[in-house]
N, C-alpha and C positions, 0 to 999 in steps of 0.2 A: 589572625588568617590562620585557616590549618596548617599545618608543617608535613602532611602528606595526602595524596589521591591515591585511590585503586584502578587500574583501567586493563583492559582487556585489549591483550594486543593479537594480534595474526601470528603464530607458534610456526604453521607450515601451511603448504597449499592442499586444500584438498582434493583428494582423486574420488570422484562419484561425492555419494553422500557425505556431506562434512560429520566429523566426528570429536566429541570432546578436547580429545588431542591437540583438533586443529588450534586451537585456543589457548591462550597462557593469560592469570591474574598477575598481575605485576603491581607493586608501587612507585609513587613517585614523585620528589618534592612539587610541592605546590610552588608555584613562577606567582610572585606580589606582580600586578599589574604595573608597566610603565605606562608613560604618557601616552595619552591617545589608545589605550585600552581597559578592558573592563576583566573581570575576574568574577564566574560565575558556580554556584552551586548547583549540578545538575538535579532537578525535583523526578523527572521521567523521561526516560528514552526508550526510542521506535527499534525495533527490527523491521525489514523488509525484506522481501524474496530477492528483489533487486541486487542487495547487497552478496547474494551468491558468486553472480556473475563478475563482481569485483574483486574475488579472491582469487581469480585466473590470473594470470600476467600477459596479460594482450589488450589492445587497444579498446577501449571502450570510450563512451559520454563522457566518463569520469574516469578520474586517475583511479587507477589499480591501489586494491589494500597492498601494502609493503608485508611481507615477513622482518620479524621483529620489531614492528612498531604497531602503536592501538591503531584500534579502527577506528573509523568514524561513521557520524550518523545523524537523524535530526534529533533533538531531545530540548527540552523546557528544561530553565532553573529559575535561580531569581539571583542578583547581584549580590557579592558579600562585599567586593572593593570596586572603585570606578575611578577612573582617572581622565573621563574626558566627558564633557557636561550637560550631553544629555542622555546621559545614565546614572541613577542612585541608586544606594543600596538599599534592598528590598523590593527594586523593579523586577518584576517577572520577565525573561525573556526566551525569545526561541533562535535555538542555533545548530549548526552541523557538527557539532563537537560534543555528540555523543558515545558512549561505552567507556565513559571514563566519570570519575563522581565531580572532577572540578574542572573548570575549561578558563585559561587565561588566552586571551584573544584580543585583533585589535576592534575598535569598538564598533567598525562596520561588520563585523560576522556575527553581531547582534542584533533582533528585530525586538520591540516590545511589543507583548501582547496585552491584551489586556481580561485581566484571569474574574472582571465582575460581570463579563458577558457571558462567559463561560469555563468550565474545570480546565486548567494549563494543560491536562494534557491532551483536552481535545482537538487541540493545536496540529499535535501529532496522526490525529486521524480523522474525524467530520470536518474538522476545519483546518486540519491541513492538506498535503499534499495526498495522502487518498481519496481524501474528500473533492479535492480540484482536478486530481487522476479520473475520476469517475466523472465527473463536470467535463472537462475539456473532451472526455473523448466522446462522451454523448453531445454534445453541441458543436464542439468546433470540427469534430473530426468526419461522427459519425453524419451532423446535420439531421438528428434526430426532427419528427416532427409530429403533432399533435396525434393522437392513436393509433400509432404504427406498435406492430408486432414486435417484440423486442427478445432477443435471447443473452442471458449474463451468465457465461460460464464463472465460479468459483464464486458464487452468488454471494453467499452469507461472510465471505471475508475483508474487509479494512473498504478497499475498491468497491467491490461488488456489490455490498451492501447500501449501499451510497447510490452505488448507479441503479441499483432496483429500485428504489424509492423515489428517487429522481425522474424516471422515466414514467412510475405510476402518479406523479405528482404533474406529469403531461397527459394524463389519460389516454399512458399505453397501454394495450397487453403485456403484463412480464412475465415472463418463465426463466428460472433460475434452477441451477444445477447446483449440490453440495455432495458432501463425501459423508451424510450421517443422517437419521431420522431425526434427531433433535434441529440441527440446523437447518430440517428440510421445515421443520415447525417453526421453527423462528421467523424463518421466509414466508410461510403462509399467514400465521398469527400474527406478527408484530409488524415484517415488511411488506404485508400486503401482497405478495405475488400470487397471479394466478393459480402459476403450478410451481411447484418445487419437486423437482426431481434428484431423486438419492442414486447417482452414478454410481454406487458401489454395489447396489440391490437390484437396479432396474433391468438388469438384463442388456438388451443389446438397444445402446445410449443412440444410436440413430433411429431406430424404432421411436425410441420414445419422445424422442427431441419429434418427430414427426407427427404423433400422437399429441402431443400438445401443440402444435401447431396446423389445425386443419388448414389453415389461409396462410401460411409459410412465415419466412421471417423476414425482416423489412430491415431489421437494424440486430448484426449480434457485436456483443463486448466481449471480445475475447481474452481470458486472465489465463488459461489452461492450454492449449494448444491440443495436439495429438489427435485424441477421437472424438475430441468435443469441437475442434474446428471443421472435421470432416463430418462428422453431424451435422453442423451448422450450416455447412457449405452444400449439403444432400436439399435442405430445405428452403434456402434463399430464394429471395422471389427477384426476381428482373429486377436491375438498380439496387439491388438490395447493399448497405453498406456492411465492412465489418473495421472496428476499431481495433487495430490490432494492441492490445494493452501490454500483455504479458504472457508468457508461454513455460507455467513453470511445472507442466508435465517431464519437459525434458532439462530443467536445469542441472538436476544431480547424473546424467546420464555420460559415461564415459564415450561412449561414440555418439556423435552427431545421430539425432532425432530425426526418421524419414519426415521430409515433406509430407501434405496432406495429399492421399493419392486420385481423391479429385479434385483438386484444383482447377482442373479444365475448364467448369462449372462458373469459375470468375467471368470465362470469357464467350460461354453461352448465353451466359445471364446478365452480361453487363455488370457485373460487382465491381467496385472498388474499395479492396483492400489498404488500411493506413497503418502503418506502425507509426509512434509517437512516444514521446519521453516528456514527463510532465514540466522538466525544467525549460522546455521552450515555450511555454506557453503560459508563462508568468503575470503577462501581462490582462489575463485576465481572471487574477484572484480578486479583485475588489467587486465585479459581478459575482463570481462563484458564493462568496464569503456571506454578499446581502441575500442571495436567495436562500443560503442554504442554513442560513440564522433563523431567518424567516419563516422557511419550514420547521427547525425545533421550537421554535416559540409558537409555531401553529399545532406542534404535536403531530406531524406531519413526518418528520426525520427522526430515525429511532439510530442507535447504536447498540453494540457490544463492545466490550474488551475483557481480553484474558491477559492479568496482570500476574508477573513473576515477581520478586521482593530481593532487592540489594544485585548490587554488580556481577558478582558471581555466577548470578544466575542466568545473567545474559547470553551465554552461548547455548544453555538450555532452551532459552525463550527463543533464540532464533533457529534449532533445530527444529520446535514444535512447529514450525511454519510448515514443514516439508512432509508433515506426518498427519496431517489434520488435526494435531493438536490445541488449536485456538479456534477461538469462536469469536468473529470480527476482529479488531484492532490488538494485534499482540506488542503489549509493553515491558517496559521493566521501572519499577518504582525505585528509584534509591534515595529518595528523603522523603522527608515532609509529611 
């Protein structure tokens, strides 16, 4: 068993855009597992936009990160030592104790994963919470129907790219927005969206979205908020549905971002806007994994990964989420 593990702690609460000085790399002794516990060596960890909200000391759907304490998040690893009969050394596991090289916790904190069915890191992306988020948003929240017109913002990200391909698999017309020509090319050529909009270069975003949807939008999968949400509202069809997954455009605002100026359209067009957090929909995970695994085998679900190497690069990986520095799922490889 190793003597020391490195981890990333929250050094201070960020104001506005997080900076490297808000994070601290520290060493801590590795704790041997007690009865009923497991020790795992982390191979991959995830960084996700939702973590920015947990860096603020305010009530949220999850416990905020505490200054001076290690951050946490999704990770996959391999069991080093186990004192629980359901886990053996060498087993691959998923858990929520990322941002560290080794994790010791009660066995119920770990979930066995099958790395013969997919690479371990896929359980942090296309087969993990980002993929499930896309599936839940389209199926349970938006009630997507065959052949509808679908708009996905941040479409080249970990969630958006899965949402685009799920909608295409249901025979929908899909338009996605992204922040670079390279990301738009991937959306068109690999994810097979019908139109990809570079929101940085398209000029008037509302006009560009309107041109892409001559018959209006039935379903919007919203990851960005701000100008994207206003553009979608402008072109929503009567009885359209908007799944509010994220609003990353305002995550680092010092002042609360303004709401969409055209929200009244939700009344006149009988729209339904519903926010959701994936942790409240875990009952759908078996259905989600069955469908997406089949799409992967059939070559109809593709995914990108951007990888940083080493625990010390975790803060840099996190910051890239807010500057467009990632394509697809942002991951940190810790070992293996």
